[in-house]
N, C-alpha and C positions, 0 to 999 in steps of 0.2 A: 540749156544744157537740160537734159532728161532726168533729173534726181535718182528717179525708179531704177533705170536700166547702170545705176555706177553704185546702187545703195549692197553695199559688203558689210558680213558684219564683219565688228572692231576685233584684231584678236589676243589671243590671252599675252596682256603683258607684262605678267611675272613670270613667262614660261622661258624666258631667256633665264633666269636665274637657275628656277623646278629642275629642267630638262638637263641641263651640266652636273647636275648634283647627283641626279638620278644615274646618269653618266659614270660618274664617282663611283661613286657605290658597284655598279653592274661591271663597269671594266677597268675602271681609274686603279682602285683600292689593288684587283686583283694583279695587274701590269705591274704595279711599283711591286706586289711582294712575291713574284713570280721570278722577278729579276732576280732577288734575292735567295732561290732556290737550297743554297746549300752553302751552309758555312761549315770550315774547318778550321781546328788548332794552328798557331805555330808548327805543334810538330806532326802535322796532319797524324793525331792517334785518333782523335775524334773527330766527327762526322755529325751535326745537324743538318736535316732535313724537315726544309716548309714546305705546308700544301696549300699554298694562297690562293688555288680558286676554289680550294676547300671550306674556306673559314665563313665564321658565322661572328651575326653583333643579337646583341643583347641588348632587351628593347628599356628605354628610361626607368628611371625606379619609379621616378613621375610622371606626372602627364602634365601636359604645357602651363595652366594653370595652379596645379602645387610647387611646378619650379620657378614660378615668378614670387610666385606668394612666400617661399622660403628663399628665393636670390640665391637660386644652384643655378646648374649650368646644363640644362638640355641636352645630355648628353646621348652617345652609343656606348658598350662597350664592347670591344671587338676582341676576337679568340680563333685561333690559328691551331690546324691540328701541324703538329711535327714527331717526327722519330730522331731522337738521339743513341747516333751508334759507336761501338769501337770500332776505329779498320782493326785490332791488334787478335787476328783467327782464335788466339789460344785465347784471349781474355771474355770474362764471362760477359754476355751480351744481356742488361744490367734494364733496357728502356725498348727493346727493339716492338714497341707499339705505338699509335698513336693516338696521342696524347692534349689535348685541347687547349692551348697554351694564351692566360692571358696579355695582348699587348700591347693595347693603348686606348685611350678615349677620343671616339670620334662625337661633338660637337655634329648633334641632329639638327633640319633643314625643317622649319616649319610651314605649313600651306600656303605659309602669305612668305615665301623666300626669306625670309629674314633665318638668322637663330637667337636664340638666348643665352647667352653669358653673364652670370652670378646675376639672373635676375632681372637684365635687360637686353631687349633686343637691339640687336647688332645686323646688318649687310654689308653682304663681300663687292664693293666697287667692280664691272668691268672694267677690265685694264686694256688698252690697245696702241700695240708697239707695234715694230716694224715687222715686217713676217720673216722666219727665217728660208732663204731662198738665192740670188745670184743676182746680184747687180751692175751695172754696166755707167759706167762714168767717162765722161771725158773733162780735160784741164787745157787751159791753151797757157802756155807756152813760147817763150821770145819766137824763138828758129818753127814750132809747128806743136801739134798735137800730140797731149796725153795721155792713150788709155787706162783705167783701168776697170777688173773685173771684182767684187768683193764678193764672196761667199759667206755667208754666215750662217750659223748650225741651229738651231733647238737648243744643244748646249756645249759647249766648248770654244775653241778660239777661233779666231775669222782664219780665213787664208783670202790673199790680197795674191789677182794677178795685173802684173801692169808691163803696157809697154811706151815706152818714152821712144815719139823719133823727132824729139828735140835737135840731138844732138846729130853728128854727124856719120852717124853706125844707128843702125837700132839695137837696143834694148830689152828685152824678154825676159821679164825676172818674177820670185814667188818670193812670197814674206809671207808669216805668222803671226798676230797680233803688232804690227809694225817695228817688229826685232830685224834684223841685219836676213839683207834681199839679198837671194843668190841665183842665178842664173837659170833658164831653164834647162840647161843640158845638166846638170846636173842633177835640178829637180828628178826628170827622166831617167837619170840613171840610177840613183836611190831610190827609185819606184822597180825599177828594172823592166823598164817599159824598150821595148825596140824602135828604134825612133823609124823605121821603115811604117813599124803602123799606124804610128800618128801620122806621117806625111800621108796613106792610103785614107784614113778620114776627114782629112784635111783640104777646103775649098779651095782656100790658096795653097801648097805648101810651100811652093816658092820663097814667099817670102819669112815661112821655115827655118830653109834652106840656108837662108840670105844671113839670117839671124846666128844660124850654126856657126857657120860658115871665119862669120866675123866672130865667135867667143873660141876658148879656146876645147881642143876636143880630147887632149888630152886627159883621162882620170888619174892615172898615177901622181899626179905635183899636188894634185890638193888629197890625199889617199884620207889621212889625220882628222882634216878639215869635217871631208865630208863625213866621216863617221858620226863623230858630235854631231854633223844637222843631219846624218839620218834615225841617229837616236830622239832628239827634237821631237821630226816627224814622227814619228813613233809611238812613244809617249803622248804629245800631242792632239793628232789629224787622225792616225789608223790607230788608237785604242779606243775599242769601243764602251767601256769605261766613261771616261773623258771626254768622251765625243760622238755627238748623234744628232745628225738633221733633222731628225723627228718625222714623222708621217706626214706632217706640210709640210715641209723639204723638199723627201722625195717625189711629193705631188706635185712641186714646181721646179723642179729639177727635170723630170719626167716629160713633165709640161712644157718647158722652155727649148730640151733641146729631142724631142720626138723619142724617148725611151719606153721602153714598157717594161723597168724592174718591178719587182713587187714593192708593193706596202709595204714590208714589215721588212728592207735589210735600208736602212738608218745611218749605214755607214757612211765612208766618199769609195766611189770603187771609178777603173782608171775612163772608164765611159764615158762619167759623168766629169772628171777633167781634159779628157779628148772634148768635149762639148762645150765647156767654157774657153779652155786657147783655139779650138774652131768659130767659137765668135767672137773673143774678143781682135783674133789675125782678120777676121774677115771685116768688121767694125772698122781698123785700121788699113787696111791697103783696104781697102773701097774707095775711102777719104782720102788717101793719098795718089794712092796710082787710077782710080776708075774717075771723079769727079765728083761722083754721089757716096751719099750715105747706103749700103747694106747693111742691112741689121738698125736695131734700135738704141740709143739712152734710154735709162729708165725715170720715171719721176719720182722720186720716191716716197711723194707724198700724195699720190693715189694710191684710192679703197683695193688695191687690187696687193701693193706690196703690204698694206699694214694687217693683222689681225687682231681680232680681240679674247685677250683672255679669259675666262669666265672663272664663276667658284670654283666648278672642279678641276680646271687646272694646277692653279693656283693653291688648291686641295693636295691634290696630286703633287706638286714639286713639292709642299711642304713634308708631306710626308714622305716623301723620298730620302729628304735632310735628314729625318728620325727614324729611317731603316736603317743608312749611316751609320749613324751615332750609335745606336743599338748592334750593329755587326760589329762595330771597332770592341762594342764595348766586352758581346762574347764571345770575339777572340781570346782577350786577357783572358776572361775568367774561365776559357774552357782550359785555356794554357797552364794556367796554375792551382786549381781546383785535386780534389784527388777524385779520380773514375768511378772511383767503388763508390762512395756516397752522393756522385753524383745527379741530379736529377733534372726533368726538361724544365719541372713550374720554378726551383731553386733558383737556375741559371739563367732565366729570360725576365727581368726588368723594366717593368712597363714605363721609365720614367722619360728616358729619352723619348720617344714618342706624346704624350703625355705633357711635355714643357714646348715643345716646336709647336705644337698644335694652341696651346695659349698664350705662345708667344706669335705665333701670326695672329691671333683671334686678337687680342687684348693690344699688342702694341704695334699691328702692321700698316701702313702709309692707306693700303685700301680695307683693312677695318673701319667699319665706322656708325655710332650709334644710328640707327633711325631716326629721319628728318618728322618726329608725330606730330607736327602741325597743323594740320590736316589731308584728310586721305588724299588728296591732291600732292601732297608735298615728300609722302611718303611712296608714291606712286613713280614721281620723278628720280627720287633717290635711289629706287632702286632700277633704274634704268639708264640710270650715268654712265660715262664714257669717262675713263681718266687715261689719261699720259704719261703719269706719275707714278713712280714705288718703281721696286725692285725690275733690275732690266727695260725698265723706263727711262721716258726724258727727263732730266735734269728743268727746274724751272729756271738757271740763272743762264743756262749755255743753248737757249732754243734761241733758233733764227725763225722771221714773221714768216718766213712761208711754211712753218709746220703749225705754229699757231693756223693759218689762213684759213677761209672757207677754198675748196677744192673746187669745181664741180661733178668729180666722179662720189659727194657727199649725197647727191641728188635721192631722197627719199631713204638714205642711210642715217649721219647724224643729220641735226637739227642747224642753220643755221645764227637760229636767233637766241637758242637758248645757252648760252656760256656765260662763264661771271665777267665782271669787269676789273680790271688791275693785273696782277703777276700771272693770274692762273688763265687769263682768256688762249680759248682755244686750247686749251690743256685739258680742260675739264668742259665734255659738248656731253650728250643726251640723244639716245636711238628716237630716231622717228616713228610716226604712228604706226605704221606697218612693219619698220626694220627687224630682221629676226637672220639670226648666225647660225650658220650652216655646221656642220661638222668639222669643218676646217680651220671655224673660227673666220671666215669675212661674211661681213655681214651682205644681205641680201635684200632685194625689195621687192612687191609685187606689179607685175601687168596684165591687163589684157591681148589678146594676141588680135589684130586686126587682118581684115582680108579682103581685098576689092574696095575697102573702106568701109565695111563691116565689122563693127566691134561684137566680138565675139565674143559677149557678157553669160552665153549657156555655159562656157567652158571654165573650168577652170582658170584662178588666174596662176601664170608661170612667177617663178622666182628666180632670180640672178642676180648673180655679184657685178662686182662693177667692168672689171674687165669681158666682164660676159655682154653689157651692154655699149660698149663703146662704138659696136660694128651695125648697133641695126635702129632706126628710125624712129623715135618716140615723142608718141604728139602727148602736148598737155593734156588733164582731165576735163577740165570749164570747156570744152569745144562745143559750138550745141548742133545734136542728134535729133531728126525724127526718129518717128514711133517706130520703126525699123532698125532702130538703133545706126542707122547710116548719115556720116559726117556729113554736115549741110553744105560746110565750104568746099570750093572747090582749090585752092592752096591751104597746106596748113603749115604753122611753124613748126617743124620739129629739132629735136635734138641729135648732132649726130657726130662722133669721135667730136666730145668738149665741146662741139659747137654750134650757135642756133642758121639754120638753113630752111629756107621754103622750098616745100617739095609738094605734089597733085595729091590728093586728100587718097588715091590709089595704089600711090606709092608705101603711105605706112603702116609701119610694121608692127607697131606697140603703140597702146595708151595708157598711162597711168590708173589708177583705180581708184582715186579719190583727190580730189583739189586739194583735202589735208597733208597727203603723201609727205610732204617735203621737212614740212616739221615736226616737234615734240607734241605730246596727248599736250604739256601742259599750255606750248604759243596756239595748238590747235583752239582752245576756248575761248581765243582776244576776240571779239565782235569785230569786225574790217577791218582785221590784220594788213589788206592790204593797201588801206589810208593808212596808217601807219609808221614811222621812222622806227629804223634798225631798232634804236635805244629806249624807244617809249616802248613800243614791245618787248623789248625785253624785263624791262623794270614792270612790265604787267605778267610777264611767266615765271 
């Protein structure tokens, strides 16, 4: 291989930490503050307005060296402009002007991607979790198949749709968080959806018509029961306060069902429900009636279905919890306080947010003392990815499939560097060139190849796991001539998670480096290809 052709500058290894924290300061913080823009007392006499997008932060009291010497926390103070209004027209409005109010402290990241908490350097580990979105699954029963569609939101209850073809009649049901299942007709009645509208948007409406004919269509029979169920759905699924698909959930539903709903619309819509039911019926109908499967069952371990939550997003979740506590305290105080002597500065207590931040940095599973054995240990620690922690896996209930190496890990997660023992496969490391995009999916770079010639003069393109599945990708260790043309006529490529042989002219992309598949620590092991994986792990 001609090394000069592939010589690319190594990426900024700590960019994932710094970029995520900068996003939190620029967007994440104001996003959460704007959700709590107005707080009223129980009688709605007083109104406190937040101006979250105008928040200010004050510089830390001491610099990094002095903070460490004094065993302090390197943190900034957050001030938010607020206005306190009396809704009674006759009453005098005492504070009808903006006042900057101190609402809490936020530990500030150093340029090394770490935080200084009580004089010690700490690092927040990146967490890899199941991505919000819709997942289709198949179960084999004695008489036939059972298909499920599980809708996982960013925040809130899981919604599960199921088709059971194993009994004499087909049954289509919906349930929330594994609670009592209700049939699909009742669900559509609750949503007040016209059945004809559903039939017009299905590929196989005859299947649903057959299911509905077999179920009772009399709405009056279970009227009281329906009201209870309606209340359950209204509170758990159609309440924006408790249910949120998130930016990622909306992006994935749009992509899956070819919708063009706006990114900020993170609640569940009728179009989403129709898309979910249509895909589920298509899977079932094609499997039982057509003799072949139309549509795909999801591979939960594929990296297109798993995303990384970095420090900024973890802090945003924690900050939201602090704001919810603050809102509850403010509502109580505004209700019992005398309006004549009430001031914004005395009303707002910064303790809830300060205590939530201390709790996160002090006792969270994802907040750890920085491993300062040597510079490499520090670097590895900051690029670590954990499947544990809140919202993640539990060590005791994880199948081997979750811990195993998946073909989609190529160039994204290192196959070598993972602990031995109970955390095997749950804690891993980002590969050398891997980076995380704005949706939290891991990307890796490739050079384009045209007619067997590698276009190294053009910048490398970064792809997520689902984008590379449909492309023919060659390894970086091919022999090439001075014109950057691949010398072999037949090349082994990765295509749809398999290795196949193709002509050099058919290659579409090529890896940027021979160490692309492994992490920065593993890449320093000489003659890695001659090592047993366990020996390489010892070295890494």
